[in-house]
C-alpha positions in Angstrom: 122.3 81.7 54.3 120.9 83.0 51.1 119.0 81.4 48.2 120.6 81.2 44.8 119.1 83.6 42.3 118.5 80.7 39.8 116.1 78.9 42.2 112.5 78.4 41.1 109.6 77.5 43.4 108.6 73.9 43.6 105.1 72.6 42.9 103.3 70.3 45.3 105.0 67.1 43.9 108.3 68.0 42.4 111.1 68.0 45.0 113.4 70.9 45.3 117.1 69.9 45.7 119.0 72.0 48.2 122.8 71.9 47.8 125.0 72.8 50.8 128.7 73.3 50.2 131.4 72.6 52.8 134.5 74.4 53.9 137.0 75.9 51.5 134.3 75.9 48.8 131.4 78.1 47.7 128.1 77.5 45.9 129.6 77.6 42.4 131.3 74.3 43.2 127.9 72.7 42.5 127.6 74.2 39.0 128.1 71.0 37.1 125.6 69.2 39.4 123.1 72.0 39.1 123.2 71.9 35.3 122.4 68.2 35.3 119.6 68.4 37.8 117.9 71.2 36.1 118.1 69.3 32.8 116.1 66.6 34.6 113.4 69.1 35.5 114.3 69.7 39.1 114.3 73.0 40.9 117.6 73.6 42.6 118.8 75.9 45.4 122.5 76.3 46.1 122.6 77.7 49.6 125.5 79.9 50.8 127.0 78.2 53.9 128.5 80.9 56.2 131.0 78.4 57.7 131.0 80.3 61.0 129.7 77.7 63.5 127.7 74.5 63.3 124.6 75.6 65.1 124.5 79.1 63.5 125.1 77.6 60.1 122.4 75.0 60.7 120.0 77.8 61.8 120.7 79.6 58.5 120.0 76.5 56.5 116.9 75.8 58.4 115.6 79.3 57.5 116.3 78.4 53.8 114.4 75.1 54.1 111.5 76.9 55.8 111.2 79.3 52.8 110.6 76.5 50.3 107.4 74.7 49.6 106.9 71.1 48.6 109.1 68.1 49.2 112.9 68.7 49.7 116.0 66.6 49.0 118.9 68.1 50.9 122.5 67.5 49.8 125.6 68.2 51.8 129.3 68.1 50.8 131.9 67.7 53.5 131.2 70.0 56.5 128.0 70.8 54.6 126.8 67.3 55.7 127.3 68.2 59.3 125.1 71.3 58.8 122.5 69.3 56.9 122.1 66.7 59.6 121.6 69.4 62.2 119.3 71.6 60.2 117.0 69.0 58.6 116.2 67.1 61.7 112.4 67.1 62.2 111.7 69.3 59.2 108.4 68.2 57.6 109.4 68.9 54.0 112.7 66.9 53.9 112.2 63.6 52.2 115.8 62.5 51.6 119.4 63.4 52.6 122.4 63.0 50.3 125.9 63.1 51.7 128.7 63.7 49.2 132.3 63.0 50.5 130.6 64.1 53.7 130.1 63.9 57.5 127.1 62.1 59.1 127.7 63.2 62.7 126.0 61.6 65.7 125.0 63.7 68.6 128.0 64.8 70.6 130.5 64.4 67.7 132.4 67.2 66.0 133.4 67.4 62.3 137.1 67.7 63.3 136.9 64.6 65.5 135.4 62.4 62.8 137.9 63.8 60.2 140.8 62.6 62.3 139.4 59.4 63.7 140.6 57.3 60.7 144.0 57.3 59.0 144.4 59.1 55.6 143.5 62.7 56.5 146.1 65.1 55.0 144.0 68.2 55.2 145.0 69.2 58.8 148.6 69.7 57.9 147.7 71.7 54.8 145.8 74.4 56.8 146.9 77.8 57.7 145.4 79.7 60.7 144.4 83.4 60.3 143.3 85.1 63.5 140.2 87.4 63.0 139.7 90.1 65.6 136.3 90.6 67.0 134.2 90.0 70.0 134.8 87.2 70.5 137.9 86.7 68.2 137.9 83.7 65.9 140.5 81.8 63.9 139.8 81.3 60.2 141.3 78.3 58.4 142.4 78.2 54.8 144.2 75.6 52.7 147.7 76.6 51.7 147.5 77.4 47.9 150.3 75.0 47.0 148.5 72.2 48.9 145.0 72.9 47.6 145.1 70.6 44.5 147.0 67.6 45.9 145.0 67.5 49.1 141.5 68.8 48.1 141.1 68.4 44.3 143.7 66.1 42.8 141.5 64.9 40.0 140.4 68.4 38.9 142.3 70.2 36.1 145.2 72.4 37.4 143.8 75.6 35.8 140.5 75.0 37.7 142.0 74.3 41.0 144.1 77.5 40.8 140.8 79.4 40.7 139.3 77.3 43.4 142.3 78.0 45.7 142.0 81.7 45.2 138.2 81.7 45.8 138.2 79.3 48.7 136.1 80.4 51.7 137.5 79.9 55.1 135.9 78.1 58.0 136.4 78.9 61.6 138.2 76.4 63.8 135.2 76.7 66.2 132.9 75.3 63.5 135.0 72.2 63.1 135.1 71.7 66.9 131.4 72.4 67.7 129.5 69.2 68.6 126.4 68.1 66.9 123.1 68.1 68.8 120.9 66.5 66.1 121.2 63.7 63.5 118.6 64.0 60.9 119.8 60.7 59.3 118.2 58.8 62.2 114.7 59.4 60.8 115.2 60.5 57.2 116.4 58.2 54.4 119.9 58.9 53.3 122.3 58.2 50.4 126.1 58.5 50.7 128.7 59.0 47.9 132.0 57.7 49.3 135.0 59.3 47.6 137.8 56.7 47.5 140.7 59.2 46.9 139.6 61.6 49.6 142.4 63.1 51.7 140.1 65.4 53.6 137.5 62.9 54.8 139.0 59.5 54.5 136.9 56.8 52.8 137.1 54.7 55.9 135.5 57.5 57.9 132.8 58.0 55.2 132.0 54.2 55.2 131.8 54.1 59.0 129.4 57.0 59.2 127.3 55.7 56.2 127.0 52.2 57.6 126.0 53.6 61.1 123.3 55.6 59.4 121.9 52.8 57.3 122.7 54.9 54.3 122.5 53.7 50.7 126.2 53.8 49.6 127.8 54.4 46.2 131.6 54.6 45.9 133.5 56.6 43.3 137.2 56.8 42.5 137.4 60.6 43.1 139.0 63.3 45.3 137.2 65.3 47.9 136.2 67.8 45.2 133.9 65.2 43.6 131.2 67.7 42.8 133.6 69.5 40.5 135.5 66.4 39.1 132.5 64.0 38.7 129.3 66.1 38.7 127.6 63.3 36.7 128.1 60.8 39.5 126.8 63.3 42.2 123.8 64.2 40.1 122.9 60.5 39.5 122.9 59.8 43.2 120.7 62.8 43.9 118.3 61.6 41.2 118.3 58.2 42.7 117.3 59.7 46.1 114.6 61.8 44.4 113.1 58.7 42.6 113.2 56.6 45.7 111.3 59.0 47.9 108.9 60.4 45.3 105.3 60.6 46.5 
């Protein structure tokens, strides 16, 4: 997992915000959020999530966190939240976790399991499987282009979702099935943005996980692609977490 080229090192007191995208997205999905956070004087790192496997993705993110100095606020969208919970557990620099239309897995749970536990998930039926040869072989999952906007980003302009569908990054089926072994939200304060029009992670699932974690919850009438459609709301919640854990 690599650091974004626009990142700047934090001083001893200013938190660095680390943004972790989920499946079918990439780091540029955070652009609107990054712009707002930087205007507020915060250093930002948009980590490139490999989407290959929960433990390996978490190890990559952990290496990013270890490279940064000063306090950290770590933000995960969707599957990125699963990675954040695994990677941030026990990290001495992490002051807050922010989950955006996201998963807050407990130990022994998988992303796919929580996505399907509550009604309202339409993402599964929109996926196409692409076998990838190798040792071992894996199966990549993509969203069908004609389903991308209605299922993933219904409140994003059509011309933008057309680009998002083309640039989507696949996730392996193994990553969605792999069970969590850590849950950083048990010991680190958390904030959750619940997306009420979400057809990938139903709002009921988000509320369940946030309540279980004792997370501070804000709800927004938005699709799963809330970082693109409502970057202002996402940035405001991150800033709330920064202020609440400063010092």
